[in-house]
C-alpha positions as a printed NumPy array, in Angstrom:
array([[-10.532, -10.212,  32.861],
       [ -7.13 , -11.911,  32.769],
       [ -7.033, -11.454,  29.004],
       [ -7.73 ,  -7.719,  29.317],
       [ -4.99 ,  -7.369,  31.93 ],
       [ -2.5  ,  -9.14 ,  29.684],
       [ -3.588,  -7.018,  26.728],
       [ -3.056,  -3.886,  28.8  ],
       [  0.449,  -5.069,  29.739],
       [  1.224,  -5.69 ,  26.061],
       [ -0.027,  -2.239,  25.051],
       [  2.071,  -0.638,  27.798],
       [  5.211,  -2.377,  26.542],
       [  6.551,   0.126,  24.009],
       [  9.277,  -2.143,  22.682],
       [  6.822,  -4.974,  22.11 ],
       [  4.488,  -2.622,  20.225],
       [  7.434,  -1.414,  18.154],
       [  8.365,  -4.996,  17.251],
       [  4.761,  -5.902,  16.397],
       [  4.271,  -2.799,  14.243],
       [  7.62 ,  -2.631,  12.428],
       [  9.875,  -5.692,  12.67 ],
       [  7.332,  -8.526,  12.494],
       [  5.393,  -7.145,   9.469],
       [  8.699,  -6.33 ,   7.733],
       [  9.978,  -9.881,   8.212],
       [  6.72 , -11.489,   7.07 ],
       [  6.29 ,  -9.257,   4.014],
       [  9.994,  -9.521,   3.084],
       [  9.849, -13.322,   3.284],
       [  6.759, -13.347,   1.095],
       [  8.331, -11.01 ,  -1.483],
       [ 11.59 , -12.996,  -1.475],
       [  9.701, -16.264,  -1.974],
       [  7.693, -14.646,  -4.762],
       [ 10.944, -13.537,  -6.434],
       [ 12.31 , -17.075,  -6.108],
       [  9.193, -18.438,  -7.839],
       [  9.476, -15.856, -10.613],
       [ 13.161, -16.636, -11.14 ],
       [ 12.457, -20.357, -10.995],
       [  9.975, -19.909, -13.832],
       [ 12.673, -18.097, -15.781],
       [ 15.152, -20.913, -15.03 ],
       [ 12.507, -23.414, -16.099],
       [ 12.067, -21.564, -19.386],
       [ 15.826, -21.402, -19.816],
       [ 16.185, -25.155, -19.192],
       [ 13.393, -25.839, -21.677],
       [ 15.173, -23.706, -24.286],
       [ 18.357, -25.739, -23.741],
       [ 16.458, -29.042, -23.993],
       [ 14.745, -27.909, -27.196],
       [ 18.039, -26.707, -28.662],
       [ 19.93 , -29.955, -27.978],
       [ 16.976, -32.085, -29.1  ],
       [ 16.864, -30.15 , -32.364],
       [ 20.653, -30.548, -32.751],
       [ 20.456, -34.331, -32.243],
       [ 17.5  , -34.479, -34.634],
       [ 19.631, -32.652, -37.183],
       [ 22.635, -34.884, -36.441],
       [ 20.626, -38.088, -36.901],
       [ 18.786, -36.727, -39.936],
       [ 22.045, -35.786, -41.62 ],
       [ 23.514, -39.22 , -40.792],
       [ 20.501, -41.098, -42.159],
       [ 20.55 , -38.937, -45.292],
       [ 24.241, -39.692, -45.883],
       [ 23.7  , -43.414, -45.311],
       [ 20.776, -43.488, -47.743],
       [ 22.895, -41.724, -50.37 ],
       [ 25.567, -44.404, -49.881],
       [ 22.926, -47.081, -50.245],
       [ 21.773, -45.514, -53.52 ],
       [ 25.329, -45.386, -54.853],
       [ 25.855, -49.047, -53.91 ],
       [ 22.702, -49.94 , -55.778],
       [ 24.238, -48.407, -58.882],
       [ 27.367, -50.555, -58.392],
       [ 25.22 , -53.604, -59.051],
       [ 26.766, -55.689, -56.289],
       [ 30.383, -55.078, -57.334],
       [ 31.667, -55.763, -53.844],
       [ 35.19 , -54.463, -54.383],
       [ 33.868, -51.08 , -55.459],
       [ 31.433, -51.064, -52.529],
       [ 34.231, -51.762, -50.045],
       [ 36.257, -48.911, -51.473],
       [ 33.331, -46.462, -51.17 ],
       [ 32.566, -47.449, -47.579],
       [ 36.175, -47.214, -46.453],
       [ 36.618, -43.783, -48.024],
       [ 33.429, -42.555, -46.352],
       [ 34.4  , -43.863, -42.904],
       [ 37.812, -42.236, -43.181],
       [ 36.237, -38.847, -43.835],
       [ 33.482, -38.96 , -41.19 ],
       [ 34.538, -39.817, -37.607],
       [ 30.951, -40.219, -36.432],
       [ 30.882, -43.693, -38.012],
       [ 32.726, -46.571, -36.335],
       [ 32.076, -48.947, -39.221],
       [ 30.034, -49.808, -42.321],
       [ 28.637, -53.227, -43.1  ],
       [ 26.982, -54.771, -46.122],
       [ 24.596, -57.563, -45.171],
       [ 22.58 , -59.911, -47.258],
       [ 18.821, -60.117, -46.86 ],
       [ 19.265, -63.057, -44.489],
       [ 21.553, -61.065, -42.191],
       [ 25.052, -62.322, -43.076],
       [ 27.696, -59.595, -43.158],
       [ 29.325, -59.726, -46.609],
       [ 31.439, -56.575, -46.302],
       [ 32.935, -55.183, -43.121],
       [ 35.147, -52.086, -42.845],
       [ 36.323, -53.55 , -39.525],
       [ 37.617, -56.997, -40.658],
       [ 36.846, -59.985, -38.439],
       [ 37.793, -63.654, -38.743],
       [ 34.391, -64.96 , -37.736],
       [ 31.106, -64.94 , -39.606],
       [ 28.624, -62.418, -38.182],
       [ 24.875, -62.6  , -38.665],
       [ 22.573, -59.749, -37.587],
       [ 19.222, -61.142, -38.634],
       [ 18.188, -61.488, -34.99 ],
       [ 18.51 , -57.793, -34.301],
       [ 15.243, -55.848, -34.141],
       [ 16.425, -52.846, -36.143],
       [ 17.565, -55.209, -38.98 ],
       [ 14.261, -57.061, -38.94 ],
       [ 12.415, -53.691, -39.018],
       [ 14.428, -52.584, -42.071],
       [ 13.686, -55.877, -43.929],
       [ 10.021, -55.72 , -42.974],
       [  9.335, -52.078, -43.834],
       [ 11.981, -51.707, -46.569],
       [ 12.828, -48.388, -44.895],
       [ 15.76 , -47.115, -42.916],
       [ 15.663, -48.24 , -39.275],
       [ 17.599, -47.006, -36.221],
       [ 18.524, -49.307, -33.351],
       [ 18.562, -48.754, -29.648],
       [ 22.004, -48.001, -28.149],
       [ 24.063, -51.187, -27.831],
       [ 27.592, -52.523, -27.902],
       [ 28.552, -53.494, -31.452],
       [ 29.233, -57.174, -32.193],
       [ 32.162, -56.262, -34.418],
       [ 33.606, -53.005, -33.015],
       [ 32.714, -53.578, -29.373],
       [ 31.934, -49.866, -29.038],
       [ 28.783, -48.321, -27.573],
       [ 26.882, -47.408, -30.716],
       [ 23.597, -47.131, -32.448],
       [ 23.167, -48.913, -35.735],
       [ 21.36 , -47.578, -38.766],
       [ 20.142, -50.069, -41.387],
       [ 19.265, -48.809, -44.883],
       [ 17.79 , -51.552, -47.158],
       [ 18.676, -51.524, -50.859],
       [ 15.545, -52.361, -52.83 ],
       [ 15.56 , -53.107, -56.561],
       [ 12.259, -53.799, -58.335],
       [ 10.627, -54.569, -54.983],
       [ 13.312, -57.037, -53.981],
       [ 15.838, -56.413, -51.209],
       [ 19.323, -56.811, -52.621],
       [ 20.961, -56.236, -49.292],
       [ 21.139, -53.939, -46.275],
       [ 23.732, -51.229, -45.642],
       [ 24.428, -50.968, -41.911],
       [ 26.328, -48.085, -40.313],
       [ 27.553, -47.952, -36.714],
       [ 27.118, -44.446, -35.301],
       [ 29.397, -43.646, -32.349],
       [ 27.482, -42.338, -29.325],
       [ 30.614, -40.724, -27.963],
       [ 30.663, -38.554, -31.078],
       [ 27.08 , -37.461, -30.317],
       [ 28.166, -36.712, -26.756],
       [ 31.148, -34.706, -28.031],
       [ 28.819, -32.753, -30.301],
       [ 26.574, -31.921, -27.318],
       [ 29.6  , -31.081, -25.163],
       [ 30.841, -28.565, -27.718],
       [ 27.529, -26.68 , -27.552],
       [ 27.169, -26.549, -23.75 ],
       [ 26.957, -23.249, -21.891],
       [ 25.981, -23.511, -18.225],
       [ 23.569, -26.436, -18.492],
       [ 23.877, -30.184, -17.972],
       [ 22.391, -32.541, -20.55 ],
       [ 21.292, -36.122, -19.887],
       [ 19.957, -38.357, -22.674],
       [ 18.141, -41.595, -21.844],
       [ 16.712, -44.231, -24.142],
       [ 13.14 , -43.971, -22.894],
       [ 13.491, -46.866, -20.437],
       [ 15.414, -44.877, -17.85 ],
       [ 18.818, -46.038, -19.106],
       [ 21.233, -43.133, -19.41 ],
       [ 22.945, -42.884, -22.786],
       [ 24.741, -39.545, -22.618],
       [ 25.65 , -37.173, -19.813],
       [ 27.352, -33.891, -20.684],
       [ 28.137, -30.936, -18.459],
       [ 28.756, -30.421, -14.756],
       [ 26.664, -32.179, -12.144],
       [ 23.808, -29.868, -11.111],
       [ 23.15 , -28.901,  -7.5  ],
       [ 20.138, -30.056,  -5.536],
       [ 18.246, -26.838,  -6.328],
       [ 18.644, -27.204, -10.098],
       [ 15.724, -26.803, -12.497],
       [ 15.037, -29.457, -15.146],
       [ 13.14 , -29.532, -18.452],
       [ 12.789, -32.382, -20.942],
       [ 12.23 , -32.869, -24.65 ],
       [ 11.597, -36.027, -26.701],
       [ 13.338, -36.836, -30.005],
       [ 11.   , -37.89 , -32.789],
       [ 13.406, -40.141, -34.763],
       [ 14.399, -42.25 , -31.774],
       [ 12.672, -42.929, -28.431],
       [ 15.142, -40.761, -26.567],
       [ 14.447, -38.115, -23.945],
       [ 16.761, -35.169, -23.483],
       [ 16.786, -33.535, -20.047],
       [ 18.433, -30.158, -19.503],
       [ 19.418, -29.087, -15.984],
       [ 20.091, -25.475, -15.034],
       [ 21.468, -24.558, -11.609],
       [ 19.265, -22.012,  -9.853],
       [ 20.582, -19.915,  -6.968],
       [ 17.298, -20.044,  -5.071],
       [ 18.849, -19.648,  -1.643],
       [ 21.037, -16.756,  -2.732],
       [ 18.101, -15.119,  -4.548],
       [ 15.884, -15.535,  -1.492],
       [ 18.287, -13.957,   0.99 ],
       [ 19.399, -11.201,  -1.35 ],
       [ 15.802, -10.134,  -2.003],
       [ 14.853, -10.694,   1.634],
       [ 17.587,  -8.308,   2.837],
       [ 16.709,  -5.691,   0.219],
       [ 13.015,  -5.868,   1.087],
       [ 13.463,  -5.829,   4.844],
       [ 15.745,  -2.768,   4.698],
       [ 13.186,  -0.9  ,   2.602],
       [ 10.208,  -2.07 ,   4.661],
       [ 11.912,  -1.282,   7.958],
       [ 12.491,   2.247,   6.703],
       [  8.84 ,   2.571,   5.615],
       [  7.363,   0.961,   8.766],
       [  9.587,   3.085,  11.009],
       [  8.431,   6.231,   9.225],
       [  4.805,   5.115,   9.585],
       [  5.383,   4.158,  13.23 ],
       [  6.974,   7.517,  14.026],
       [  4.186,   9.312,  12.157],
       [  1.547,   7.39 ,  14.094],
       [  3.461,   8.089,  17.296],
       [  3.54 ,  11.781,  16.447],
       [ -0.189,  11.846,  15.694],
       [ -0.889,   9.97 ,  18.933],
       [  1.234,  12.382,  20.963],
       [ -0.386,  15.33 ,  19.204],
       [ -3.856,  14.016,  20.022],
       [ -2.762,  13.255,  23.582],
       [ -1.432,  16.797,  24.026],
       [ -4.619,  18.189,  22.512],
       [ -6.722,  16.103,  24.887],
       [ -4.576,  17.156,  27.836],
       [ -4.94 ,  20.763,  26.754],
       [ -8.709,  20.365,  26.571],
       [ -8.71 ,  18.754,  30.007],
       [ -6.596,  21.622,  31.309],
       [ -9.09 ,  24.113,  29.899],
       [-11.941,  22.196,  31.51 ],
       [-10.14 ,  22.168,  34.851],
       [ -9.379,  25.862,  34.439],
       [-13.043,  26.62 ,  33.827],
       [-14.026,  24.499,  36.806],
       [-11.505,  26.351,  38.941],
       [-12.793,  29.696,  37.7  ],
       [-16.362,  28.549,  38.287],
       [-15.639,  27.454,  41.829],
       [-13.769,  30.676,  42.479],
       [-16.597,  32.744,  40.999],
       [-19.284,  30.903,  42.93 ],
       [-17.472,  31.346,  46.252],
       [-16.384,  34.974,  45.864],
       [-18.798,  36.753,  43.503],
       [-21.419,  37.428,  46.181],
       [-18.747,  38.459,  48.678],
       [-17.45 ,  40.982,  46.142],
       [-20.907,  42.376,  45.383],
       [-21.764,  43.049,  49.039],
       [-18.955,  45.595,  49.674],
       [-19.478,  46.998,  46.175],
       [-23.101,  47.761,  47.059],
       [-21.927,  49.626,  50.158],
       [-19.271,  51.517,  48.22 ],
       [-21.798,  52.444,  45.545],
       [-24.226,  53.833,  48.17 ],
       [-21.515,  55.856,  49.899],
       [-20.332,  57.29 ,  46.601],
       [-23.876,  58.353,  45.823],
       [-24.177,  60.113,  49.235],
       [-20.815,  61.826,  48.761],
       [-21.785,  62.926,  45.264],
       [-24.878,  64.628,  46.754],
       [-22.773,  66.347,  49.416],
       [-19.922,  67.499,  47.176],
       [-21.475,  69.086,  44.116],
       [-18.529,  70.917,  42.567],
       [-17.563,  69.879,  39.04 ],
       [-14.174,  68.345,  39.9  ],
       [-15.663,  66.132,  42.654],
       [-18.529,  65.074,  40.361],
       [-15.968,  64.014,  37.733],
       [-14.206,  61.845,  40.313],
       [-17.513,  60.376,  41.493],
       [-18.41 ,  59.603,  37.853],
       [-15.141,  57.726,  37.329],
       [-15.673,  55.777,  40.582],
       [-19.249,  54.918,  39.579],
       [-18.086,  53.74 ,  36.118],
       [-15.444,  51.487,  37.613],
       [-17.913,  50.062,  40.131],
       [-20.297,  49.265,  37.247],
       [-17.404,  47.624,  35.401],
       [-16.574,  45.476,  38.442],
       [-20.255,  44.511,  38.717],
       [-20.284,  43.469,  35.042],
       [-17.215,  41.272,  35.547],
       [-18.753,  39.701,  38.663],
       [-21.932,  38.976,  36.671],
       [-19.857,  37.239,  34.016],
       [-18.074,  35.221,  36.685],
       [-21.416,  34.127,  38.123],
       [-22.61 ,  32.954,  34.718],
       [-19.285,  31.209,  34.175],
       [-19.421,  29.574,  37.567],
       [-22.962,  28.212,  37.655],
       [-24.597,  28.318,  34.214],
       [-26.755,  25.28 ,  34.977],
       [-28.454,  26.821,  37.976],
       [-31.226,  28.231,  35.762],
       [-34.327,  26.494,  34.448],
       [-34.51 ,  26.376,  30.653],
       [-37.686,  27.488,  28.906],
       [-38.723,  27.488,  25.273],
       [-38.695,  30.777,  23.368],
       [-38.771,  31.803,  19.728],
       [-35.288,  32.957,  18.752],
       [-36.851,  35.549,  16.402],
       [-38.619,  37.16 ,  19.382],
       [-35.471,  37.192,  21.542],
       [-33.502,  38.982,  18.84 ],
       [-36.354,  41.428,  18.226],
       [-36.321,  42.415,  21.913],
       [-32.659,  43.459,  21.862],
       [-32.643,  45.112,  18.432],
       [-33.208,  48.628,  19.911],
       [-30.119,  48.217,  22.122],
       [-28.022,  47.006,  19.196],
       [-29.428,  49.731,  16.937],
       [-28.455,  52.498,  19.349],
       [-24.892,  51.147,  19.554],
       [-24.544,  50.898,  15.78 ],
       [-25.875,  54.443,  15.272],
       [-23.345,  55.792,  17.766],
       [-20.434,  53.988,  15.996],
       [-21.643,  54.797,  12.461],
       [-22.252,  51.09 ,  11.697],
       [-24.944,  49.881,   9.299],
       [-27.207,  47.235,  10.874],
       [-28.856,  44.535,   8.778],
       [-31.179,  41.967,  10.415],
       [-32.729,  38.976,   8.628],
       [-35.314,  37.047,  10.628],
       [-36.273,  33.458,   9.825],
       [-39.458,  32.908,   7.86 ],
       [-40.71 ,  30.411,  10.48 ],
       [-40.661,  30.038,  14.238],
       [-37.39 ,  28.939,  15.825],
       [-38.311,  27.469,  19.254],
       [-35.195,  26.925,  21.397],
       [-34.761,  25.858,  25.033],
       [-32.723,  28.516,  26.816],
       [-32.546,  31.19 ,  29.452],
       [-33.776,  34.248,  27.576],
       [-31.562,  36.764,  29.365],
       [-28.476,  34.605,  28.88 ],
       [-29.097,  34.194,  25.148],
       [-29.615,  37.954,  24.93 ],
       [-26.305,  38.411,  26.754],
       [-24.568,  36.169,  24.186],
       [-25.979,  38.114,  21.208],
       [-25.204,  41.466,  22.809],
       [-21.625,  40.377,  23.592],
       [-21.111,  39.23 ,  20.   ],
       [-22.612,  42.379,  18.453],
       [-20.583,  44.526,  20.827],
       [-17.385,  42.733,  19.725],
       [-18.349,  43.233,  16.069],
       [-19.053,  46.962,  16.567],
       [-15.729,  47.435,  18.385],
       [-13.979,  45.639,  15.496],
       [-15.22 ,  48.409,  13.129],
       [-13.892,  51.649,  14.69 ],
       [-14.262,  53.484,  11.385],
       [-17.74 ,  52.206,  10.645],
       [-18.894,  49.242,   8.63 ],
       [-21.713,  46.747,   8.311],
       [-23.103,  44.48 ,  11.028],
       [-25.389,  41.632,   9.987],
       [-27.603,  39.489,  12.185],
       [-29.212,  36.53 ,  10.428],
       [-31.541,  33.798,  11.71 ],
       [-32.311,  30.619,   9.817],
       [-33.255,  26.996,  10.211],
       [-31.114,  24.025,   9.159],
       [-32.712,  20.604,   9.682],
       [-33.441,  20.487,  13.449],
       [-31.18 ,  23.399,  14.358],
       [-31.641,  27.107,  14.836],
       [-28.856,  29.09 ,  13.179],
       [-27.894,  32.555,  14.434],
       [-25.09 ,  34.286,  12.528],
       [-23.438,  37.52 ,  13.632],
       [-21.066,  38.899,  10.986],
       [-19.095,  42.084,  10.405],
       [-16.538,  43.501,   7.989],
       [-14.13 ,  44.646,  10.681],
       [-10.452,  43.952,  11.418],
       [-10.904,  40.173,  11.614],
       [ -8.707,  37.577,  13.349],
       [ -5.963,  35.185,  12.319],
       [ -5.998,  31.431,  12.955],
       [ -3.985,  31.679,  16.173],
       [ -6.368,  34.261,  17.594],
       [ -9.402,  32.167,  16.599],
       [ -7.934,  29.083,  18.314],
       [ -7.598,  31.008,  21.602],
       [-10.728,  33.135,  21.371],
       [-12.752,  31.008,  23.834],
       [ -9.922,  30.652,  26.371],
       [-10.526,  32.425,  29.691],
       [ -8.747,  35.785,  30.086],
       [ -7.593,  35.857,  26.464],
       [ -8.437,  39.232,  24.923],
       [ -7.281,  41.524,  22.133],
       [ -8.783,  44.598,  23.774],
       [ -6.845,  46.935,  26.046],
       [ -9.625,  47.099,  28.626],
       [-11.181,  43.643,  28.05 ],
       [-11.572,  41.018,  30.764],
       [-11.067,  38.049,  28.426],
       [-14.242,  36.41 ,  29.728],
       [-16.831,  37.589,  27.178],
       [-16.465,  34.818,  24.578],
       [-15.72 ,  32.265,  27.319],
       [-19.05 ,  33.089,  28.936],
       [-20.8  ,  32.984,  25.531],
       [-19.47 ,  29.51 ,  24.83 ],
       [-20.333,  28.283,  28.307],
       [-23.905,  29.561,  27.936],
       [-24.351,  28.011,  24.486],
       [-22.915,  24.719,  25.773],
       [-25.517,  24.636,  28.548],
       [-28.225,  25.021,  25.87 ],
       [-26.818,  21.973,  24.022],
       [-25.584,  24.1  ,  21.128],
       [-22.318,  24.959,  19.392],
       [-20.571,  28.193,  18.541],
       [-18.048,  28.639,  15.707],
       [-15.844,  31.512,  14.561],
       [-14.808,  32.059,  10.956],
       [-12.59 ,  35.049,  10.322],
       [ -9.864,  36.485,   8.078],
       [ -7.608,  39.453,   8.939],
       [ -8.925,  42.709,   7.421],
       [-11.922,  40.884,   5.912],
       [-14.238,  40.572,   8.896],
       [-15.574,  37.938,  11.268],
       [-18.557,  35.589,  11.235],
       [-19.774,  33.904,  14.417],
       [-22.28 ,  31.079,  13.973],
       [-24.446,  29.747,  16.791],
       [-26.278,  26.437,  16.389],
       [-29.   ,  25.598,  18.887],
       [-31.222,  22.48 ,  18.81 ],
       [-34.847,  23.267,  18.022],
       [-37.36 ,  22.417,  20.76 ],
       [-39.902,  21.002,  18.314],
       [-41.692,  18.91 ,  20.92 ],
       [-42.233,  21.835,  23.253],
       [-44.554,  24.833,  23.178],
       [-43.467,  28.419,  23.688]])
């Protein structure tokens, strides 16, 4: 109970409903879309960082490959010199002067003693304990060291050892010191908006090039095949800026859409509310008319009966033509008042009668002579189609006759120059269908919508109660009545009554 009361309070709070329908969904959906955009862009940044890592890894691979190739060419040329040390020194010095990537060249014997050094030193240096040198002696292939500080130059370098083998015997080893700062400079010259970090595979940083990335940067890595190095590329992603930019764009658009939907729903709700209020007004109007009819109809009929009797006596006393014409007019108007009172009585208390079961075919057959006489007088062709089977319906026979006669009368009056009136009976599932159609003047949509309203009429001398009474009678029988019409094309009125299949006529 408390929950229902709180729910009712929430539903009565228009601003809260507005927030729940427009602002809250817009915020949630916008946040989701913005986060989705961030993830998409982060994937693009990830791909971009991977491209940078691949590019710099390939460049270092090329750099090292070119360096090894040059060193091996030097080793081959030294082999040709047949250990002429003076010529070897000259070649190494000329090469180092032309290529700044090298910090020094060394010629070592197979036992590791440096015999030639482009960076002269006063002490004897032996490199046989170094792993890269031992690897070169063991495999008789070029070997690359881990980054280290050179024993001769003191610089941070990597050493490349190329053994010189003659007839299976190692004549010596050519060692080159490759400057890491030159590798870093090479990377620096190729940077765009990324940061590159190179580590030696143990977590020790060798090279760092580029600006320091922010906390929301995206990273991708690539390994180098010739050395156990890992290159990591960092790209700064503007995730926060991307999120808020897309969030604002989405929420503006969604607020516009949700407000349009909210206003549309509000309009539909108001339209339905007005329609319901209009229907309630019509119901109250009919109830008012019914109460008025029930309380006054008999009181009207009593004086009318007296007036009618007096008119008849006067008409017998005054027999001249002029007086008889007046008495005829009075009698006609009295009959017209009686007809209106009868309609008011039906409108006021249609449920005061006991329903019985009759065959709709028989009811129509009983009033055909009346309809036929009217159609003959107005030069209207009458066409009647009865159902092939019984159509038992629960009704008041006289009231159903009144409905059909009212409808046929309307159709005949809608064809002042003659035409065709059709009356058709049929069965559809558990319903009896009665259709009255004509090819008269027809009605437009506005006229159809008001046709069943009390006192609405298109006739000069009409009461506006005929179709209202028809609908009220059909409603009491549990049926429905519909009008389908087009201006200048005619009108079709369809009555649907439930079949009384469990009752006997």
